[in-house]
C-alpha positions, 0 to 999 in steps of 0.5 A, a space after each residue: 443425570 449430573 452435568 458436573 460434580 464437585 468443583 467442575 465448571 460448566 460453559 452455558 450457551 442458550 441457542 434460542 428459547 427452546 435449547 441450551 448447550 452445556 459444556 463441562 471443561 473438566 470432562 469434555 462433554 457437551 450436553 443439550 438441554 431443552 428449555 421446557 424440560 431442562 433434562 439432557 437429550 443429546 450429548 457429545 463426548 470428547 474427553 481427550 479434549 477437555 478444556 479445549 472445547 469451545 461453544 460458538 453460536 449466533 443466529 439460532 446455529 451452534 458449533 463446537 470447536 475442538 482446539 486440540 484437533 482443530 475440528 469444527 462440528 455442527 451441533 444445532 440449528 435450522 440451516 441443514 443438518 448437524 455433523 462434522 464441517 469438512 474444514 482443514 484444521 481451524 484455530 477459531 470460529 465465530 457465528 454472525 447474526 445470520 447464523 453464518 459461521 466463519 473460521 480461520 485455518 492458519 495452515 492455509 491462511 484462509 478465512 472459511 465461510 460456512 453454511 450449516 456443514 458446507 464450506 461455501 467460500 475461502 479467502 486468502 487472508 494471511 500467509 500460510 502458517 501465519 497465526 491470526 485471531 478471529 473476531 466479530 465487528 459490526 456483525 462482520 468477521 474480522 482477521 487480526 494479524 499479530 505479526 503485521 499489526 493489521 485488522 482487516 474486516 471481510 464479507 462473502 465478496 472479499 476484503 471491505 476494510 482495513 486498519 493498520 493498527 500498528 499493534 503486534 503481538 496483541 489481544 483482540 477484542 471479543 466478537 459482538 461489538 455493534 460499533 465499527 471498532 476493534 480494540 487490541 491491547 498489547 502486553 509487552 507495551 501495556 498499550 490499547 489500540 483501537 481501530 475505526 473501520 469507518 474512518 480507517 483511523 487507529 488511536 493508541 491509549 497507554 495503560 500506566 504501569 501495565 507493561 508486561 501484564 497478562 490480559 484476556 480479550 477486551 470487550 468494546 461497549 458503548 464508547 468504552 473498552 473493558 480490559 481484563 487485567 488477569 495479573 492485578 485481577 482488575 478490569 481497566 475501563 478506558 473511556 475513548 471520549 475522554 482518553 481516561 482509564 479507571 480500574 475496578 478490582 475483582 474478587 477472584 478466588 480462582 485468580 481468573 475471571 471472564 467479561 461478557 456482554 448481555 442485556 446492554 451490560 458488561 459482566 464480570 464473573 469468576 466461577 468460584 466468586 460469590 460476587 458478580 460485577 456488571 457495568 451499565 451503558 454508562 460504565 456504572 458499576 453494580 456488584 451483585 451477591 449471587 449467594 444472597 449474602 449481601 446483595 441488593 434484591 432489585 439489582 438486575 441479573 442477565 437474561 439467557 442469551 447466545 453469550 457463553 457463561 461459566 458457572 460453578 457447581 454449587 452443592 445446596 446446604 443440607 436442611 437441618 430443620 424447617 424454618 419458623 415463619 413469622 407472620 406480620 401483624 396487620 397494618 393500617 391501609 395507606 392513604 391514596 393520593 392523586 398522581 399530579 400531571 408532570 409530563 412535559 416537565 424537566 425530570 428533577 422538577 417532575 420529582 419535586 412535584 411528586 415528593 413528598 406524597 410519592 417516591 419518584 422512580 425516574 427511568 430514562 427512555 432511549 430511541 424516542 422520536 419527537 421534539 422533546 428535549 433530553 430530560 423532559 418527562 414523557 409519561 408516568 406510571 401511574 398515569 396523571 389524575 390516577 390515585 396511588 397509595 401515599 408513599 408508593 413509587 411513581 415511575 417517571 419516563 423522560 427522554 434519555 440522552 441521544 446517541 451521537 452517530 458516526 459521521 467520520 467519512 461522510 461529507 460535512 454538509 451530510 454529516 450536519 444533516 444527520 446530527 440535526 436529524 438526531 437533534 444535536 447541533 453541528 459545528 464544522 472546523 477545517 483542519 488538516 489536509 486531504 490526500 486527494 480532492 475527493 476527500 476535501 470536506 470529508 469529516 475525519 474527526 468528530 467530538 463527541 466520538 460515535 455512540 457517546 451519550 448526549 443530551 439533545 442540543 449538544 454541539 458535536 464538532 466535525 473536522 474536515 480538511 478544506 484543501 489538498 496536501 501537495 505530495 513529494 515529487 522531486 526526483 520523480 520522472 515528470 510524467 509520473 509526477 504529473 500523473 500523481 498530481 492530477 490524481 489528487 485532483 490538482 493540476 500540473 504545470 511543467 517547466 523546463 528549467 535547462 538541459 542536462 541530466 537527469 533528463 525529464 526528472 522533477 528538480 523543484 516543485 511549487 508549492 513545497 511538499 506538505 503545503 495545502 492547495 484547494 481542489 484544482 490548484 496548480 502544482 508547478 514542477 521544473 525539470 531539466 530537458 534533453 540537451 541541444 545538439 550544437 553545430 560542430 561543422 568547422 570546428 577542431 576536433 578538440 573544440 568540438 568535443 568540449 562543446 558537446 561536453 559543455 552541453 552534457 553529451 558524449 563525443 564520438 569522433 570519426 577521423 576517416 573522412 576523405 578531404 584535404 581540409 584537415 582537422 576540421 568537422 565536415 559532418 555530424 550526426 544528429 544534426 545541429 539543433 536536435 534533442 538528445 538524451 544527456 550523456 548520449 554520444 554525437 558522431 562527427 567526421 574529420 580527417 587528420 591524415 595529410 597527403 604527400 606530393 606525387 613527384 614525376 621523374 624522367 630517365 636520362 636521354 635518349 630514354 623516355 621512361 617515367 618514374 613516380 614517388 610520394 615525396 621522395 627522390 627518383 632513381 640516380 641520374 633521373 630528372 625531376 619533371 613536375 608534381 602530378 598531384 597528392 597521394 598518401 605514403 603506402 604506410 598510411 593505407 587504412 587512415 584514410 577511407 577508400 585509399 588502396 596501396 599502388 605497387 611499384 615494379 622495375 624492368 629487368 628483361 629487356 625483351 619483355 619490357 623493352 627499356 630495362 631500368 624503367 618502371 611500372 605502377 599498378 594497383 595489383 601486385 601480381 607478376 608482370 612479364 619482365 618486371 620485378 616487384 619492388 613493393 608498395 610505392 604510395 597510396 591513392 583512391 581506388 574510386 573517384 572521390 569529389 576533389 580528385 583527378 585521375 592518375 593515368 598509365 600511358 605506354 607508347 608503341 616501344 613499350 615505354 610507360 609514363 604517368 599524367 593526369 588527363 587535361 594536364 600539360 603533361 598529358 597532352 604532351 605525351 599523347 601528342 608524342 605517341 604515348 597512349 597509343 598502345 595503352 592509356 588506363 586509369 591507375 587511381 584517383 589522387 588529389 
């Protein structure tokens, strides 16, 4: 069975030691090959989705993503049977080292966790309908939201960490990096942004002259980011430690190439090119001629791994004749020499000891425990004292560079312990300000950067803040500001700087925003307190209002106080000395309505009837007698609380009221026998008011009415001359 013909390309993924899956992108057929026979034993045919099929694998599990339908199918693995996974349409999927598959469904904005063919978890990670990219960082799923420029790392329990990259509409790095870095290249700006999930910091690096270029997914590898520039057909290598960017041109007949990571190397492959480029962990380039036309025989080729590889289908050249084989002539047996002991020497010195008898082949050993320093020889092959042919190669195993550990986010003392344990030196430097006291002394940056190769004894500088940054608290309510101060691990001191508006809002702060304080340091905030209510009693109304406005309070006058002490405040609410929010009203009472004298008149003799009038004259011919007190005019009813009108009646029928032309005064306006209502005469208090006296009506046995105040001379005179014998009652109260 042929897997491809002509110029068709294959995507090859080795799931494990026993099987390989191959996808023909030109036919839409996926085929399984056991590694022992390399003969197809199972196929998946999707001709309608050719060019839209992706193989994803990890932890011994293999899935097929159909980008045309959004379907996901399990092809191989030990966690349950194979078959279609019941997901909503997905746009991408990855598989971690445990075999758990993660898929992103744009329709619901969900990250799906998949075990075998079962969806066992869903997390809302974006808005429904939002396009987002999915990758793996440190073996955990990461969602990159192109519209917001944010990258978030998730686990089964939900969101673990998030970095705001500020890089929108970019291309995210490929799955598989073991470091905590995610990389995004933005084509429109030609800017590479890396985000560190440990420190939650982002860093931008401009790619000069690359604005508007077309980029494929970058690869993060050993402190460098490899970026495929498909416009220039170049690989850009950004060194994150130095910030330098170099370029390597790719021979690409198909005008397109791919990057993959295998065997701790980055591989650059164009299916139609005879040359494969690779970069080792230090970024050094090696070119390999896969046709054998010019490559180096000892160059390393990739071993099978779960990473996909696209291979061209090459037809073998026709054999026209058997090649001639020439046999070498016999050569003399080389002389054998004793391998010297070079263990413990520096690498260069060891190689000098081996020459000229032997060729020195130095090989670095990483992950070596013990006290040996970088470049120190650990062993040789052949071992010291053995004999080997003169001119043969002796492999010199020496301690290679150590990898700088990541200490950002760790307290500086612990960071230095970790560096010393890695046989590196530690230099601490205080720089910057922490957002909270808990972050003081926590490493925010390191140089060299994490994962950088370094010789033992290399000094790693760790940077941490020694003080807490004072925030901006002006304009915030005092309680809220002090809560924020205390949350940052600082103390808050409140000082009232006066009264007024806005009340209880921070006016000034010391130290100023952006300054630094040691943990527990004091931030003093000043504010305006609630105004103190002034004493208004005895003040004229206008003066009382002026005092209130000066205190930033509102004036609420109440001209409705029954008193003869006019135009003076007699009461207020709230009381003097009380605190009141600025702009709130203070009510005070006073009286501006003045009373009028109540005058008494007597009818001509021999008649004895009386007439009373509020400041006016009596009937013609009647004589003025005395002033009974003070009352209000009839039109002032309503101006003074408790005042009611007193109605005036005149006698017209002698046999009813005894003395024609005499008068009667009453609170009621109803009919009185023999009297005619002439209207309201004056006004007085319906009920007793402090400072007032009762006005009484008295009638004698002849039916004649007079008016007097009990206890007055008039009252004593009237009662001594027969008045009050028939009637003596209260009409109202007067001043």
